[in-house]
N, C-alpha and C positions, 0 to 999 in steps of 0.2 A: 504493499500499500504506499510507503513511504517514497519507495521508488517511482512509482506513477506519479505521486504528488510533486517531487522534484523534477521530473520530465515536464510535466504541465506547467511548473514554473518557469522553467528555462525558456519555454516557447512565449511565455506571457510578460516576463520580467520587464522588457524594454517599453512595454506599454503600461507599466504600473507607475503612475505619477511619483509616490514618496520614495521610488528606488528600490534596487535590487536587494540590498542587505534587510530592510525592514520586512520586505514582503517574503524572503526565505525563511528569516528567523520566526515569523509569524506562523507560516505553515509547518515548519519543524516542532514549533511549540503545540500546534493543534494535534499533529501526527503522533507525538509522544504523550498524550493524555489530557491537554487542554488544561494543563495545570494553571495557566494563567487565567482561566474563567473562574476557578475557586478562588484565586487571589482578588479578582475584581469585586467581589461581593462581601470581602472583610472590611471591617470598619475602618475608615481613615482615622488616623492621629488628629488630635486637636489642633497641633501646630501647623505653620505655614511653611512650605518649601519654595525656595528660589533657584532656578537653574541659569546659570551663565556658562559662556565659552570662554571668557577673558578673565585672565587672572587679574589685572588690574581693576575689574568691575567688582568681582567678588571680594577683593580687598576694601574697596570703597563702600561696598554694600555693609560690611561687618563692622566698619567703623561708624557708618551711619547708624546702625542698629545698637549701638553700645548701650545708649539711653534711651531705648525703645522699652516700654513698659512689659511686651512681651517677648523681650529678646530671646529668653531662654527656651520659647516655643518656635522661633524660626530658625530655619536651616538655610543656609545659603551654600550652594554646591557648584564649584567650577569644574565642568565635565570636559572641557576643551572642545575641538571640533567634532569628536565623536558624539558630542551632544545630540546632533542633528539626527544621526539615525535611531539613537536611542528615544528622542521625541518621537519621531514617526511610529516607532514600535508601541511606544507608550499611548499614543493618541489612537491606533487602531484596535489596540486590546483593550484600553481604558482601564490600564494598570498602572500603578505607580507614577500618575501624573503629577507634575509640579503643581504648585497654585499660581506660581509666576515663572516666565520663561522668557529669556532675550535671544532673539534671532537676527542673524546679520541680513541686510537687505538683499545680498544676492542669492540667499537660500530660502526666504520666506514665501517666496512663490509657490514651491512645491507643497506647501499646506494649505494653499488657497485655493485649490481646484473644485470645480463643481458649483452646484448652486449656493447660494449664498447663506441659506439656512442649513447647509451641511457642512461649513467651514467649521473647524474644531476650536475656534477660538471665540471668547465672548466679543459680542458687537460692542464696541465702547463709545458709538456715535452719540446715543443720547447723554452718558455721563459727561462726555468731553464738551458736548454743546450747553447743556444746562449749567454746567459748573464754570463755563467760559474759558476753559483751557485752549480752545482754537482761538482766542481772542488774546489771552495773555502769551501764546508761544507764537513763533514764526508758523503761520497756517499752512505756508507752501509745504512744510515739511510732512505733513500727515498725508500727502498724496502718495507717497511710496507705499503707504500701509492700508490703502484703501481700495476696496473692491466693489464695483456697483453702487459706488457712493456710500458705503459703510466703511466706517474706519474700526480697524481690528487691533491696531498697535499704537502705542506712545513712543515718540522718537526720543531716542538717547541723547541726540547730538545734531549739529547742522552741517558741521565740516566745511566751511565757506573756504574757497582757495584763493591764493595769491600768488604773486610772483616773487621769488626769493633771488636777488641779484646782487652783484659785487659792484659797489658804487666807485670803486677806484678803477676798475676795468671800464665801466661805461664812461667815466670822466675822460679816460684815457683816449677814447674815440671820439670826444668832442660833444657828447650827449648829456643831456641833463634828464632825468627820468619823467619830470613833469612835461617835457616836449614829447615824449612817446607814449601817446594816449591810445592809439589803435594798433590793431594786429600788423597792420602794413608798415606803421611805424617802427615796430618792433622787428619785423623782420629785417628792415634795412640795416637796423643797428647790429642784428646778428650775423647778418652776411659781413659787415664791415668787420665784425669780430674774429671771423674765420681765419684758421691757418690750416693748411693742408698736413697730411701725416696719419700714419696709422694710430688709432687709439691705443692708449698704453706708452707712447712714447713721450719723450719730454716736450716735443714741439706742437703736438696737435692743438686746435682749439675748436671748439662749437659753441655757437650761440644758445640754443635750447637742448636739453637733454629730454628725449621723448622716447617713448617705449616703440620698439619695432616687432614685437612679438604679442601684445596685447591691447586690446581696443579700449580701455577704461579712459585714457587721456582724450582719445578722439570723442568718445561720448561725453566726457566734460565739456569740451568745446562745442558740441552739438546742442547739450543742454544750456550752456551759456546762449546761445543764439535762439533759443526758443524751441528748438526741435526736441524729439524724443523718439524712442524706440516703440511706444504704444501712445496712442491717443487715450484721453480721459474714458473714453467707451471701452477700451480695451482693444480697439483695431491696431493691428500693425502698419507702423508709418516710418520704419527703418530704411525704406527704399525711397523716401520723398525727394524731391529735388534738393532740398535743403540738406538733408543727410548726405546725400552724395556730393553736393557741393563741398561740404565741410570735410569730408573724409579726402577729397581731391586737394584741398588746401593744406590738410595734414601731411598728405604724402608729397605735395610739392615742397615742403619745408626741408625734405632730405636732397631733393633733385636740383634744386636753384642752382645757379653759377653765379657766385658759390652758393654752398648750402648755408640755410638758416638754422639747421638742426642736425644733431647727430644722435646716434643710439644711446639710449641710457644703459649705464654698465650694469654689471651683473648683482649688484646690490646697493642699498640707499646710501651706506656708507662710502661706497666707492664714488658714487655721485656727489656726496658731500665733499670728498677729498678732491675730486677734480675741480669743484666750485671754490674750493679754498685756494688751489693751486693757479687759479685763473685758467683754467681750461674749458670749463663752462661758464658762460656769461650769467645764466638765469636757468631756475628749475621751476616748475609749477609745484605748488604744494599746499595740501588741504591743512587746516588748523593743526591736526594731530601731528604732521610732519614737522610742524616748528617745535612741538614738544619733544619730538625724539631728537631733532638738531640738538636741543639744548641739552638733553640727556645723554646722548651718543655721541657727539661730535664738538663738544664744547671747545677741546684743544684745537679742533681743525677751524672752526667758523667764529669762534666768539669775536666780536668787535669788527669782522670782516664784511657782514651781509647786512641788508635791509630789505624790507617787504613793501610791495605796491600792489594795488588793485590788477587785476588781470586787465592787459589790453582789450579794449571794446571792439566789437566788429563793426560797429558805426558809431558816428558822435552821439552822445547820450544815452548808448545801449549798456546793458547789464554789465558790471564791471566784476564779477565772481562767477564761479560755477560751485561744484560739489563733486567729492567722489567718496564712497563707502557710507557706512551708515549701520545703525543696530536700533531695534526697538524692543518694548517688552510687551507682552501678551497675557493674556489670562485663559488657560485650556478650559474648555467646557468639561466640567467633571461635577463631582459631589461636594467639590469646594464651597466655601462660604464666599462668593462672589464679591458681596460688599466687604469682607474683611481683606480680600485680596486687591480689591481697588483702592482702599485705603492704604494699605502697604505700598502698592506702587507708587502712588502720588508720595509717600513718605521718601521713597527711595530715588524719585526722579525729580521731585519739585522743591526739595529743601535748598532754601538759597545758599546757606553756608557751605553745603557739600558742593554744589554747582562751582562756587567760587573757589574751593579748594581743588575742585578737578581741572578748573582752568589754569590756576597757578602752577600745578604739578605737571600738568600735560597738555595745555593750552588748547583745550577742547572747549568750544562755543556751545552753551546749551541751547534748546530750544526757547526756554522761558526767557522772555524780555525783561521780567522784572528785575532779574539778576544784575542787568547791564549798568545799572547806577553805582554798583558797588566799586570802590576805589582801586580793587584789584584789575579792572578792565582799563583803568586810567593811568597806570605806573609806567613808567621809562623802564626800559629793559636794556639793560647793559649789552647783553649778547647781540642785540640788534642796533648797536651803536647808539642808545639811549631812546631809541624810535618808541612811541607808545603803540606797540602792536595791537593790544587789546581795543584799542579805540578804532582803529582800522578794521579789525574783524567784527567788531559789533556794528560799525557802519555797513559793512558789506552783508552782515547777516540778514538784513531785510530785503537784500537781492539775490539770496540764495534761489535758484530756479525750483520750481516743483517738478518732481520726477515721478511721472505716472506709475503707479504700481500695476503688477500684473502677474497672475498664476504663471505666466511663460517665461517671466524675466530670468529663471536659471537657464533655460533652454536658448535665450537670445544671447546671454553671455557667452555660452558655450559656442554655438554657431558662429557668433561673430570672431572670438579668438581662433576657431579653425580657419578662418580665411585671412585673418589680419596679416600673418607675415607675408604670404604671397602678395597682398596689395601693396604692402610697403616695398616689397623686393621688385615690384614693377610685373609679377607674372600673372596678375589678374588685374583688372580694371576696378575702380572703386565701384562704378555702376553694376558691374556684373557680379561683383562679391555682395553687395548688399542686396541686390535682387535675389541672389541664393539664399541668403540669411531669411529674407522675407518670405521667400517661397517654402523653406523649411519650417518656418514658424507657422505660416498659415495651414502646413500639412497637419502638424501637431494638433493644432486648435480645430480643426475639421474633424480629425480623428476623435477627438475627446467630445466633441458636440456628437457624433454619430453614437458615442457610447452613452450618452445621456449627462455628460459633465459640463454642458455648458453653462456659464453662470447665470442665474437669474436676475433679473432687474432688481435693484435696491427697492 
């Protein structure tokens, strides 16, 4: 019997939205005696459990809970990236579910398939709007975790992006940063900065460090322009003229004569080192990367770099974008949703915790109430005394909305599969994005035939 089940599983695994591992584990558990079904009817403990996949988050939560009246009954577990498969299995079997769980934005789509009423997380739309959190936070950030107009996750962060550059290198070219407001302006400066030579040798110089193997920076530029992979109704628009034009621009940065960009190196610390040595003029960085610089590259970069808004695509345009993100969700279970909601707010909306997070890691919170804290207005010696917090909270309200979709994980996978060929010139941007869109529409159509089409909100 087990053999036949496994054979059937192998045939259907690729069509199972949560992934192979959770499905195989579920079937093996069922075939071996359905022990999980027995456990599902056992009484739940009174306390609350919080799952995360990030060590820094778990430490922050424990610190925040130190003075909580129910601290002894609240358990915070850092499960690493293995958490996502464990969560999928827990949701399918309804066993050992956490009361709160953090999920990264590139992964959450796998849990948001099917009609809205079947999504395994509590719909938080009413609570968020009735208590005014959509007005107290940067509202655009909720879009990532919204399906059919219903909000299922509370964002942990904003991750506005800036350009980190070397002022001395820019001045040596005769440029002032305030004169370089558009991408066209920065391309000219980056070309002037260029020096030929193989990467890794003492003499090469490239204007911008951009990925040649992953599409995340391209997507950031697309979001900055107002484009997206999906529209607000979930339709695929990655093959739009705007997306194709943005990818053509991205690729052109490597092919101009002289080039305006070079390949990012094999690690961020190598990129930081090249920036410090004057081999990169600038890099694009989200807020969390500024924290990483200060923690991991202080000896390399302290006092040598500054931040500025992203160049705009046209005068008056958006001066930032975003990359990455995490949100917290309440799984549907026998848990007390009201208690879970109150704990979520305690962990995510405590002003002093948000200030400490910014001071330690430069992460800008979605809650704008925190922005008037002095911590966001201090001079930072690392960035030549610049008030970087003021710049970040100024840009926070310009962070573009990124439409959430159950099919975002496939979109990222399909894009990364073609991206190296596009940058290398083996495929055109139009052909590559047409293929990504076609594959996405095929997956969506397959799910619709299987009855997994999302219902209207």
